[in-house]
Each structure stands twice: as C-alpha cells, then as structure tokens.
N, C-alpha and C positions, 0 to 999 in steps of 0.2 A: 411438775405443775401438779397442785391438789387435786387428791380424788373428789373431792367435796363438791357437793355443785351448789350454787347459790341459786335459790329458787327467785325470780322475780315478775313482776305483773305491770301491764299496760292497758293504757287503756286508748281506743279510738273513738275519737271526741269529734261531732261533727254538727256544723250549724247550719242554719236554716237556709244557706246559699251555698250547701254541700262541700263546704270546705273542711280541710281536715286538720286539728290543733297539733303542732309541736313545741316540744319545749329543748332548749341548748342548753349544752350542759356547760356547767361553769367550769372556771380557769381551776378550781382545787379537786375536779371529779377527773376519773379516768377518760381519754379521751375527748379532753375539753377541747369547745367549739363546736363537736357534731351536733346533729340534731336527732332527735328520737322521739317516739310516742311515748308521754306524759307515763309515771308510773315510778316504781321502787321496789324494794324487797318485802319478801313475804316471810313473815314472823310466821315459828314452826307451829305456833294454836290456829293461826289462819288459815279461811279458803282461800281462794284466790280472789272472788268476789268479794268478802271482808276486806282482804289485803289492797283492794286497789281503791274501795273506795276510801279507805282511809290515808292512802298515799294522794288522792286524788285532794283530799279533803286539805291534807298537808300540805302540798304543794304550789296547789291551783287555786283554793280556799272553796272549793264547790262540793256539792253534796249530790252524788254520780248516783244513777241508778244502771245497774251493769246487766251488760244483755249477754246475746250468745258469741261463743267463743269465735275464735276468730285462726287461730295457731298458735302452735306453741314450739319454740325453735331453740331444741340445744346448740350452744356454740360454744368453743373453747378459744380461750386467749391464752395468751405466753404464759401468764400468772393466773389465769383463774377459769373456771368452767361454769357457765350461769344455763338456767333454761328460763326462756322469757315467754310468758304468757300472756296470750293479749286477746283482751275480749271489746266486744261492742259499745260503747258508752250510749243508753236508749234514750238518757235526757239526763237533766241536771238542772241546779238552784244555785245561783251566785253567778258572779263575775269571774271568768279565770284569770286569776292574774299570780306573775312570779315570786310566790312567796320565798322562794331560797335565793331569790337573788336571779334567776334566772329567765333568758328571751325567751318569746315566747310568739308566735306567728303561724297565723292561719292560711292554708296553702290548698290551691285547689288539686283535687287528684291525680288531675293528669299531670301536674307538677310536682308531685311527691318525689322522681328521680333525679328533679334535680338537684336536691337537697342531700347534703355529704352526709352518711349516719354510719352507726357504728354497723361491725357486721351482722349481728342477729336481726336487727330490723332492717333490712336489706331484705330477706325472705318476706316480711311483713305487706313491704309494697307491694310485692308482685303477688299476692297472696288476695291484697286488695285490689289490683289493678287487672289481674290476666286470667283465662280463664283455668277453671279447678281439674278441666281435664284434657287429654292430648291424643287423639285419635290417631291410632298407627293402623296404614291400611293395610291390609294383606294383597295379597298378588293377584293381579284378575284372571288368573286361567286362559281359558281361551275366547272370554264375552266381556270385550270392552264396553259394550253398551251397557251391557247387566252392571257391570261393575260400577259406573257412572251414577245408575242410577241408586245403585245403595252409598254414594257419598251423598250425591244426593239428598236423602233420605234421613243421613246422618248428619247433614247441615241443617235440614228442616227441624231436627229434635235440636238442635240448639249447640251443635260441634261448634267451636267457633278458633279452635287451633289443631292444624289437620299437619302428620308427618305423609309421605309418599311415598311408599317404599315399593319399588319394579324389579326386583332381581330376576335377573335369568331373563332377560326382554330385550329385544335387536332396540339397535339405540332411536331408529326412528320410530319403531314403536311407544318406546316411553317417553320421547320428544312429545309427539302427537297426545298422548294421556297425560302427559302433564301440565299441557297449555289446557284442555279441556278442564284439568281437575282447579288449576288457576282461574279459569273463567267462573267457575262454578263458585269457587269458596269467593272471589272478589264481590260477586252477586250478593253475599250473605255476610260480606265482611269478617269473616274467617281468616286467619293466619297462616299458609302454606308454607311447608319446609320440607325439601327432596331432600332424601336420604340416596344421592347418587354424585354424580359429577358435578361439581362447580360450577360449571362452564353451561352445562345444561340449566343448570339453577339458574343462575346470572340470564339467562338467552329467553327464560320463563318469568321474569323476572317477580322472583319467589324466594324465600330463606333456604337456608343449607343446613342439617342436619347432618353431622360427622357421625359416622362408626365409631366406636375404640377404637378400630384400628388406623383409620385416618387422622383422629384426634392425636395420636402418639406420634406420626408423624409431621404435625403440624407444630412449626414452630414460630407464629407469629397467626393473628387474625386473618382468615383467608378473604372473606367478603367485609365492606366499609361498614360502617359503624351504624347505620342505617337501616343493615338490612338483617333480620332476624338471623341468629347463630345459635344451633343447638349441639348437644353431644350425647351420644350414647357411654356411661361410666357404668363399670362395674367393682375400682378397686380406688385404695386412698390416692395414688399416683394420677389413675385418669382424672378425679373430681380436682388435682389440683392444677396438672397440666390444661384443664378447661377452663381454670379460673384466670390462668397466663395469658392464653391467650384472647379472653373476653366474653366467653360465652356468654348467651344472654339468658340462657337456664340449659338444665342438664335432667337428663331421664338415668335413674339409680335403679338398677335391681340386679337380679331377680329377687323381690321379696318372697314371693311363696314360688312353690312348681309351675309350670306349667307347658303345657302342650307344646307349644313350639320350642320347649326345649329339656325335652326329654331326659329323664335322667341326670337332671341337672337340679339339686335341691337349692331351696330359697334361703336366703341369706337370714330371714328375717328380721322384724321388725326392731329388736332391740341392738343387731349390727347395723341396719340403716339408720338409726339413731344416731351409732356412734359416727360414721360417714358422715350424717349431717353434719358434727360438729365441726368437721375440719374446714369448709368452704360456705362463705355468704352467697354463691350461685343456689338460685331458687330451683329446686327439686320436684320434680314428679315421680314417685315411686311405680313402678312397674314388675309385670309378674303376677300373673291369675288375681289382678283385682279386678272390679267392677264401682261404680259410681257409689254403691252402698257402702264402699271402702274407705270416701273421702274424709268422714270425719276421723276416722283413726288415722291416716293419713298425715293429716293436718296436726294430732298429737306427735306428734314423731317428726313434725317441722317438712311434712312435704307439702308442698304447693296444691298436690291433688295426685290424680292418677295418670298415668300413660295405658292404653291397654291397645287390642286389635280386637277379640269377640265380642268383650261386654260393650263397646261401642259404635261397631259396624253395625248400623242399623238392621235389625232381624235377625241377629246372632244370638 
C-alpha cells in the first residue's frame, strides 16, 4: 500500500427538515453504489474549507458556506490511504443536483445507519448521532448511595453514555447497583453498558462492554444486534476482533499516561491515528483525557473521549 495519504473533504449538508444529504458513488468510482457525504479530493494549495466549497460547486452546483469541523477520519484501504476531513455546511445557494451523474438522497439523521457506506464514512455517522463522551464509573467503595448520587450528578450534567464497572464486588451487590444505575440512565435517556458478566447485563436490560480479555475469547457477537456492544482495545488485533464480532463502538488507548495504569506510558495521538486507520468501528480515545481534549480527539478520528475522573461529577 502507498505511504501517500490522499486528503479528502466532505460536507454535512442539512435541509430545513433536518435531513442530511448523501451522494451515491457512480459505477466508475471505487466502492461503486455506496452512499457517502458529498465532497472530494483536496488540492495541495487549498485549505479544507476552500476545497470543500469547490467540490460542492463542481459536484452539486451549490455555493456553500463551510462551518465547524465534525471529525477527521484516517482510513486505510487495500490500495490507498486517505484522510477524510468532514465539515458542517452552514448554508448554501442553489439547488443540489448530481452534476457528475451521481444519485442524491435526503436522509433523516436516525436513518443514516441504514445506508451502506465506505468505511471512512461510518465514524462520521457515529460522530453526528452518538455522544462524544463515555463515562466509565469508578468502583463505589463502601458507600453505594454516594456512588449513585455521583452518577445522578453526571447524568444531570449531560452524560448520555455510561460504562458501569464493579470489580471486586459481590454478585448480589453488583446486581443491585446495576439495576439502580439502569433506572437512572433510563430516566435521563442515557445508554448504559455493563463491564461484567453478560448474564447480569441481560437481566438488567442494559448493553455489554467487553474487556480486552473477554473480547479475545469471543468468537461471535455475545448479545443480540439491538443490544449495545462495546469493547476495550489496545492493539490492532483487538480492533479487528471487535469489528469481526460486530461491536457498535470500542475504547482505544491509553493515549496518555493515567493514574489508573501507573507506569504504563500512553501510546500518543500518532499511534492512535495509525490504529484508527485499520477499522471502521467508532472509537473513543481513553487515557488521561478530559472534555477539553474532544476537538483534538476528533482530529485523529475519535468519536470523543472515554474517561473516569474527568467525567465523574465532582472530580
């Protein structure tokens, strides 16, 4: 595979009804028939904003105003490497038309996942539709009520995806805490995944988060497709295993050194990006990160950050 990285730009174009515009790749293109966010290659002398405005004019016949960065996805294919830089389109003049013979369709955001897309576009859908932070709960020590109050506070502050970890706790107490956490998450319309026995997650009616060790032992998806499934990954092999069994997203790191893993150096953003290239699964970066790191995480293809201390209310 070539070491040269092809720089590509794409736009999230939303109409007054909240629908998002997708373009279908033509028979003459790689991955013909797949749907993607409109855009194209960036020339060396162009900024991403200039390139996207030009591409949207050439492809769709619109004069677009380019807004905020959404995500940049590095993606390796069998015959090429690319970096997909995605921006919001805040407005445009003209009527979008497939000027290069491509089909266009307006899609409600909640239906984007139904469309077959190139691997680089799949993390974009996740970035648009799913939370940009994933709370990993610390153990409750000896005060379950205090732990639940902290969870309440985190949910009140906007956390909408939670991984509950209860290591070293008796099964009956785990089940009780998990049930109480599930009630609170449902109240706030937050998604909860349990890092523990699959049977306990099933009994509580929540998703399942696999440790790296549990992931390596899994030969197939351990929960139905309508039950959220995630995994902790540290290596390329683990990322590929997560993709094979159909994980909905993964956590990857540690990006930086963290007190929860003393003496273990972080892999850094460059290594994170190299691993990101190898999979289309949405990824949260983990390891010494805070909400302030989300913009940088998205520059390297992460959906957002996963964390304990920086997301646990009051820490």
